[in-house]
Structures are given as C-alpha cells and as structure tokens.
N, C-alpha and C positions, 0 to 999 in steps of 0.2 A: 504494500500500500504506500502511495506517495504521501508526502507531508500534507498536501492539500486534503487528502482523504481523512486525515485525523481530524481536521476541522469539521468535516461533515459528520464524522462519527461521534464527535463530542459536542455538536451543536445542541443547545438546550433551550427549552422554553421556560422562562422565569415568570412565574405568576404570583404577584403579590409580594415579591422579595423587597424588603425595606419600605413597604407601604402600609404595613399594619394589617393588611387583609389576610385572613386565614384561608388561603386557597391552595390549590395543588402545588407541589414542589417542582423540582426539575425533572424533566423526562428526557431520556436519551434514546435516540433512534436505534442504538446498538443493543439496547435492552440490558446493559450490564452496569449502568450507573443510575442511582436514584438518590436524591437528597430530599428528605421530607421537609415540610415547612418549618423553618427554625423557630417560628412563633409558637409551635405546638409544645405539648408537654415533653416530648422526647425528640431528640435529633439523632438520626441514625444514617449510616452510610451502608449501602448495599452495593458492593462491587464484586465482580466475579472472582472467586478465589479468596475473598476476604471475609472477616467476621466483624460484627459490631464490637466496638470498644467496650470492654467490661468496666463497670463502675469501680471507682477507687475503693479498696477495702484494706484495712490494716491487717497484716499477716504476721502471725507469731513465728519468729525464726528461732534458730538455735540460741540466740541471745536471751530468750525467755521474756519475762514480763517487761523488762526495760526497753527492749526493742519494740515490743508491742505498743508500749506507751509512746515511744518516739514516733512510730508510724501513725498513730492517731493524731499526735500533735502536728505532724507534717501535713496530714490530710486536711485538718482544720485550718491550718495556716494557708494552705493552697486554696481552699474554698473561699476564705475571707479575701485573699488577695485578688482572686478572679472576680469577685463581686465588685471590688473597687475599680478594677481595670475595665470592666464591661461598660461602665458609665462613659469612660473616655474613648473607648474604641468606636462607639456609634456604628457598629456593624461592619467595620472595616476588616478585611481579610488579613491574616498573618502568614507570612512566607518564611519558612525556616531554611537558611542556607548554611553551608559548611562542608567540610571534607567528607568523603565517604567514611562511614563508620563513626560519625560524630554523634549519633543518637537522635537525628532529626525526626525519624518516624516514631520512636519510643516517646520522646518528649512531646512531639506534636499531638499524639493521641491523648496524652494526659491533659494537655492544655485545651484541646477541643472538648474533652469530657466536662471539665469544670466550667468552661465558658458557655457551654450549650451550643457550640459550633459543630460543623461537620468536618471530618478529616479526610484529606486526600494525599496520596503519595504520587507525585508526578511520574516517577518511573513506572509504577504499576499501571497508570492510565495510558502511558505510551505502549506498554506491552499489550494491553487489552485492545487498544485502537489498531495496532499493527497486526495483532493476532499471533503473537509469539510469546512463549512462556517466560522469557528472561531478557534482560538488557544484554547479557553476554551473547545470547544467540542473535539478537538484532545486530550487534557489532560484527559478529562472525559472518552472518548471511548477507548483510548489507554493508554498512560502514558506520563509523562514528558520526560522520556528517549527516547521514540519513537519520540516525537517532536524534541528533541535535535539532534537525528541522522539525521532527515530530514533537520533540520536547517543547519547542517554541510555540507550536500550534496549541498544545495542551495548556501552556501557561497563558496564552492569549485568551482562550475560552474561559479558563478559571478566573481571569482578572475581571470578567464582566459580572461575576457573582459577588455575594456578600456572605458574611458569617462563616468563613472557611478558615481552617488551619491547613496549610499546604507544606508538606515536606518535599523540597526540591532535590533533584539529583546533584551530586557534588560538582559537576561541571556546568550547571545551569547558569552560573554567574559570568561565564566567559563571553556570552553574547549580549551586547548592549541592548538589543531589542527585548530581551527577557527582563532587564531592569525596568524598561518602560512599562511592562505589564505589572511587575511586582511593586513598583512605586505607587500603584493605585491603592495598595494596602500598606502594611507595615512589614518591613523585612528584619529578621533577627538572625545574626550570625552566631552559631554555636562554635566557639573557638576552643578547640581541644589540642593539647600538646601532641606533637607528632609521635613521640615515643609511646604515648598512651594509645594513640590510634593504631600504630604498628603492632602493639601487643594484642589489641582487640582483634585486628584482622588476621594476624598470624594464628591466633587461637581457633578461629572459625574457618579459616581457609580463604583462598582468593578466587575460587572457581566462579563465583557469582560477580566478580569485579573485574571486568575485562581489561581495564587499564593497569591492573596490578598483577594479573595472573601470569606467572612465570613457570616454565617447564622444570626448572631445577633451582637449587640454592636454598640457603636457610630462609624460612618464611619470614622471620622477623627482619632480618637484614635486608632482604629484597623489598619487603613492604616499606620499611623506613626509607630506603633509598628512593623509591618511586614516589612516596608521599612527599618527601623533601623537594623533589623536582616539581611536583604538582603545586605544592604550596608556594614555591618561588614564582610559578607562572600565574597563580590565581590570587596571591595575597592582596594585591591592590583591589581586585574585583570584589573579594569578600568584604573589604573595608568600605564598600559602597552601602552596606546595610545600614538601616536606621539605628539599629541597636546591636551592640557587641556584648555577648555573654561569655566571659572568660572563665573556663572551668578552673584554671589555676587560681584566679582571684576568689572564687567561691570556696575552694579547698582551703586557701589561706585563712579566710575569715572563719572557717569552721575548725581550724587547727589541724587540718589533715596535711600530710606530706605527699599524698598521692591522690590524683583526681579519681582514680578507680574506686575510692572510698565514698564518692558522692553517689547519691541515688538519683534516678531520673526525676523524682519529685523535687529534690533540691534544685536541679537545673530548671525545672518548669517554674518553680517559685521565683527564682532569680530572673528568669526571662520575663515573667509578668511584671515584676518590680521594675525592670529596666524599661519595659514598654510603657508603663504608667509614667515614669519619670520623663521619658522622651515626649510623650503626648502632652503632658502638662507644660513642659518647657516650651514646646512649639506653639501650644495654644496661647500661652502668655506672650510669646514673641509676636504672634499674629495680632493679638489684641492691642499690643503696644504700637504695632505698625499702623493699625486701623485708626487709633486715637491720634497719631501724628498726621495721618493723611486727611482726617476730617477737617481741620482748620484750613488746609490747603484747598480742599474742595470748596469750602465756604468762600474763600477768597476768590477762587476762580468764578464762582457763581455771581459774585458781586461786581465783577468786571464788566 
C-alpha cells in the first residue's frame, strides 16, 4: 500500500468531538480502529491486535505492605495531578517522542487512562494500515522511506482529532512535517540515558527494531553503539518538544542512582507536572502579550 493509501485507510468521521455533543465517535473504513466519544463514561480504544488499557491498580510485590502503600500513594498522586492538568489541556492531544525503548507506549497508556483520553501507538497504526505485522517487516519488504511516508500520513490524520495520547515511533521527529502535525497538540520528550536504553533493548532483543538488529556481536555493545549514533542524529529534533522529561532528573530527586528504579507511574506523574507547568507558563505569556497589544489596538482605532 502506498503512503496515500494510509490516509484513506485512516480517514475518520469526527462527530461531536470538542463540541459537547454526545454523538458517535470515530469510525474507520478499515474496521480496525474505533474511538468512543470521550465525553462518555469510558474511553476505550479498539485496534486490531490490541487490548483496552487496564485501570490502574496497586499491586502487592515482594516488598510487602510498604510497596503496596507506595503504589496506592502513586496512584492517588497520579489521579490528582491528571485532574489538575485536564483543566489546562482543553482537549489538546499529547504526543510522546523519544528513542526506541524509552517507554512511550507504557507511559502513554497510563496517562491516557487517568486523563480519560484514548491511546494510540503510531507504529501499530502504520502496521495495520499497510497490512503487515511489524515495523521490521515493513522495513524489510519495502524500505524505511516507505515506512516514514506512512508514518507521516498517520500523524496527519491523528492531528485532526482531540483527547488523544499518541506514542510516536523513535524516528518520527526527523521529518519537519511531523512536527507540524504534533504542534497542534503538546509534545513530550521522554529523555532516557543511552546506557539504560541499551540495557533494556539488549535484554528483550533487537529483532523487532530494524535499525538496531545486528546479525552478531554483544547485544548491549551493539545496541549502545547504534543508539549513540541515532541520538547524535536526532538530538536536536527531540529538543523541539514542548516538554522534556529527564529520567535522570526524576531519579535524582527520588534519591535513586539508576533510572531503572523508576516506575512508569513516576514518569507519567512527572510528565503531567511538566505539561501543566508548560501550559500555565505559555498561557501567562499569551495573556501578557494580549494586554500589551490592547493599548496599541486602541491607539490604532483612534487614528
């Protein structure tokens, strides 16, 4: 399927989005994508091969009662912060960017759950639209350029919607047109140290990551080398994000010496906090700009 076909496959009819009317949600001609009305009691995503996001629940781990207590505290803090952020978001979408393995999908699902948003993984949507089971196969059968064209088409269609959390592919930031789409919402960069990323990826393997998959060599060494090269190429692009969430900074504040000790909920809470700060700051800036412009408009009107 050519890139133009993705646009057709993901064309959606938005009824009542952002208008307060409780009408039907998005309908996709390919029959694999459905977002129910976000104004309803529950927001769910039905995508081929995916499952609804489970609600947050505190789980008792080997740490016993203390860990259970901490999990409950985390969940309550996350919920309170999401309620504060919702007021400022005003329905805008959130786009998570960052290197492969940075946790965009995991953190994105948590954020969408507490915000009452719907969650999408742009890689999964490209796979569905093209009709292939993995990004790796798309790279192999077609090319990276083919994948990037389809990725841009997916982001274009998503950018016309509201109340979504979107986990983008690691390389989505390299095309300026994708930033045009993402700037219609708020973009959040999950900044993870390269050594932590290399450890994660080496542990699970590189078969599903075509830019990292190597026929031989130590998995960690190979992953770290390739990630370093990609970070050099994409560093400035990631910095275009509205918000940067540094896992090193979160770990330092919590007294950890390793970012692997952070939970996805820790990262989601910090992301919401940074989003809130960004929106408040820019709202204040815009208000100040409007107040300065008003006397000028009045002077012009009197001329």
